[in-house]
C-alpha positions as CSV (number, residue, x, y, z in Angstrom):
1,X,-2.3,-12.0,3.4
2,X,-2.0,-13.8,0.0
3,X,-2.6,-11.6,-3.0
4,X,-5.2,-13.0,-5.3
5,X,-4.0,-14.2,-8.7
6,X,-4.9,-12.1,-11.7
7,X,-7.7,-13.4,-13.9
8,X,-7.2,-13.8,-17.6
9,X,-8.6,-10.4,-18.4
10,X,-6.2,-8.6,-16.0
11,X,-3.3,-10.7,-17.2
12,X,-4.0,-9.8,-20.8
13,X,-4.1,-6.0,-20.0
14,X,-0.9,-6.3,-18.1
15,X,0.7,-8.4,-20.9
16,X,-0.4,-5.9,-23.5
17,X,1.3,-3.1,-21.5
18,X,4.5,-5.1,-21.2
19,X,4.6,-6.0,-24.9
20,X,3.8,-2.4,-25.9
21,X,6.6,-1.0,-23.7
22,X,9.0,-3.4,-25.4
23,X,7.8,-3.6,-29.0
24,X,5.3,-0.8,-29.6
25,X,1.6,-1.1,-30.5
26,X,2.1,-2.0,-34.2
27,X,4.4,-4.9,-33.4
28,X,2.2,-6.2,-30.6
29,X,-0.4,-8.7,-31.9
30,X,-3.5,-10.0,-30.1
31,X,-2.1,-13.6,-30.3
32,X,1.2,-12.4,-28.7
33,X,-0.8,-10.8,-25.8
34,X,-2.8,-14.0,-25.2
35,X,0.4,-16.2,-25.3
36,X,2.3,-13.8,-23.0
37,X,-0.7,-13.8,-20.6
38,X,-1.1,-17.6,-20.7
39,X,-4.7,-17.0,-21.7
40,X,-6.8,-18.9,-24.2
41,X,-6.9,-17.0,-27.6
42,X,-10.7,-17.3,-27.6
43,X,-10.9,-15.2,-24.5
44,X,-9.6,-12.2,-26.4
45,X,-12.9,-11.6,-28.2
46,X,-14.8,-12.3,-25.0
47,X,-13.0,-9.8,-22.8
48,X,-12.2,-7.3,-25.6
49,X,-15.1,-7.1,-28.0
50,X,-13.6,-3.9,-29.3
51,X,-10.5,-5.8,-30.4
52,X,-7.0,-4.4,-30.3
53,X,-8.2,-0.8,-29.9
54,X,-9.9,-1.6,-26.7
55,X,-7.0,-3.7,-25.4
56,X,-4.5,-1.0,-26.1
57,X,-6.7,1.6,-24.4
58,X,-7.1,-0.5,-21.3
59,X,-3.3,-1.2,-21.2
60,X,-2.5,2.5,-21.4
61,X,-5.0,3.3,-18.7
62,X,-3.5,0.5,-16.5
63,X,0.0,2.0,-17.1
64,X,-1.3,5.5,-16.0
65,X,-2.7,4.0,-12.8
66,X,0.5,2.0,-12.2
67,X,2.6,5.2,-12.5
68,X,0.2,7.0,-10.2
69,X,0.5,4.2,-7.6
70,X,4.3,4.3,-7.8
71,X,4.2,8.0,-6.8
72,X,2.4,7.0,-3.6
73,X,4.9,4.2,-2.9
74,X,7.8,6.5,-3.5
75,X,6.4,9.1,-1.1
76,X,5.6,6.4,1.6
77,X,9.3,5.3,1.4
78,X,10.7,8.8,2.0
79,X,11.3,9.9,5.6
80,X,11.1,13.5,4.6
81,X,9.7,14.0,1.1
82,X,11.2,16.7,-1.1
83,X,10.4,17.5,-4.7
84,X,14.0,16.5,-5.8
85,X,13.7,13.3,-3.8
86,X,10.4,12.4,-5.5
87,X,11.9,13.0,-8.9
88,X,15.0,11.1,-8.0
89,X,12.8,8.1,-7.0
90,X,10.9,8.3,-10.3
91,X,14.1,8.4,-12.3
92,X,15.7,5.7,-10.0
93,X,13.0,3.2,-11.0
94,X,14.2,3.4,-14.6
95,X,17.9,3.6,-13.9
96,X,17.6,0.5,-11.7
97,X,15.7,-1.4,-14.3
98,X,18.1,-0.5,-17.1
99,X,21.2,-1.3,-15.0
100,X,19.8,-4.7,-14.0
101,X,17.6,-5.8,-16.9
102,X,18.9,-3.9,-19.9
103,X,17.2,-1.3,-22.1
104,X,14.6,-3.5,-23.8
105,X,11.5,-1.7,-22.4
106,X,10.3,1.9,-22.2
107,X,7.1,3.5,-21.1
108,X,4.1,1.9,-22.8
109,X,2.2,5.2,-22.9
110,X,5.0,6.9,-24.8
111,X,5.3,4.0,-27.1
112,X,1.6,3.9,-27.9
113,X,1.5,7.7,-28.4
114,X,4.3,7.5,-31.0
115,X,2.7,4.5,-32.7
116,X,-1.0,5.4,-32.6
117,X,-1.8,9.0,-31.6
118,X,-2.3,10.1,-35.1
119,X,-4.2,7.1,-36.4
120,X,-6.4,6.2,-33.4
121,X,-8.4,8.7,-31.4
122,X,-9.1,5.9,-28.8
123,X,-5.4,5.4,-28.2
124,X,-4.7,9.1,-28.2
125,X,-7.4,9.7,-25.5
126,X,-6.2,6.7,-23.5
127,X,-2.6,8.0,-23.6
128,X,-3.8,11.5,-22.5
129,X,-5.8,9.9,-19.7
130,X,-2.8,7.9,-18.6
131,X,-0.5,11.0,-18.5
132,X,-3.2,12.9,-16.6
133,X,-3.6,10.0,-14.1
134,X,0.2,10.2,-13.5
135,X,0.4,14.0,-13.4
136,X,-2.3,14.5,-10.7
137,X,-0.5,12.7,-7.9
138,X,2.8,14.2,-8.7
139,X,1.3,17.7,-8.6
140,X,-0.6,16.9,-5.4
141,X,2.6,15.6,-3.9
142,X,4.5,18.8,-4.9
143,X,1.7,21.0,-3.3
144,X,2.0,18.9,-0.2
145,X,5.7,19.6,-0.1
146,X,5.1,23.4,-0.2
147,X,5.2,24.1,-3.9
148,X,2.6,26.8,-4.7
149,X,-0.5,25.3,-6.2
150,X,-0.1,27.4,-9.4
151,X,3.3,25.8,-10.0
152,X,2.6,22.2,-9.0
153,X,0.9,21.0,-12.1
154,X,3.4,22.7,-14.5
155,X,6.3,21.3,-12.6
156,X,4.7,17.8,-12.5
157,X,4.4,18.0,-16.3
158,X,8.0,19.1,-16.5
159,X,9.1,16.2,-14.3
160,X,7.2,13.6,-16.4
161,X,8.3,15.1,-19.7
162,X,11.9,15.2,-18.7
163,X,11.7,11.6,-17.4
164,X,10.0,10.4,-20.6
165,X,12.6,12.1,-22.8
166,X,15.4,10.7,-20.7
167,X,14.0,7.2,-21.1
168,X,14.0,7.5,-24.8
169,X,17.6,8.8,-24.9
170,X,18.7,6.1,-22.4
171,X,17.3,3.4,-24.7
172,X,18.9,4.9,-27.8
173,X,22.3,5.3,-26.1
174,X,22.1,2.1,-24.0
175,X,23.2,4.2,-21.1
176,X,21.6,5.8,-18.1
177,X,23.4,9.1,-18.6
178,X,20.3,11.0,-19.6
179,X,18.4,9.8,-16.6
180,X,21.0,10.7,-14.1
181,X,21.4,14.1,-15.8
182,X,17.8,15.1,-15.6
183,X,17.6,14.0,-11.9
184,X,20.7,16.0,-11.1
185,X,19.8,19.1,-13.1
186,X,16.1,19.4,-12.2
187,X,16.4,18.6,-8.5
188,X,17.6,22.0,-7.4
189,X,14.9,23.8,-9.5
190,X,12.2,21.6,-8.0
191,X,13.4,22.2,-4.4
192,X,13.7,25.9,-5.1
193,X,10.0,25.9,-6.0
194,X,9.1,24.5,-2.6
195,X,11.3,27.0,-0.9
196,X,9.4,29.9,-2.6
197,X,6.2,29.2,-0.7
């Protein structure tokens, strides 16, 4: 089955997320987004009457959905899912990217939070929504693997927080050391939580 091509609106949301993850919100202009998306500049006002605020918010929400969908794909690829295996897959996505493509991009949600959380309530709320959209499937997966429900969400938050911090350190160091470290050190703790049930 052939996947339908993205329309101009979807391409602009995707492009905004890609540019934000590379350059941050402040350095990402609306014209840059239109050019990256191959969309007419005039379509920006049509699709995003709320301007850059609206586009950034939609890009962040897209990023949250993307991260949530990745959790489902990681689980589907595992023969016998474990908490450490899920976290290793989450980290592996980034180590693979950095080893093959370099350290140019990070998480668009983290970048936007740093750039805009204090100055834009819309961006702050969109970032919070994106992190929540990512945390829910991780917590649900942990519960499904035997982690007590009361610990699943806190551990999901720990996993995402550790990953986000390791991404920042990896970009600063131009090395995947922090990513491999968090996977190695948190793995046993996550598996122990499943064994407690």
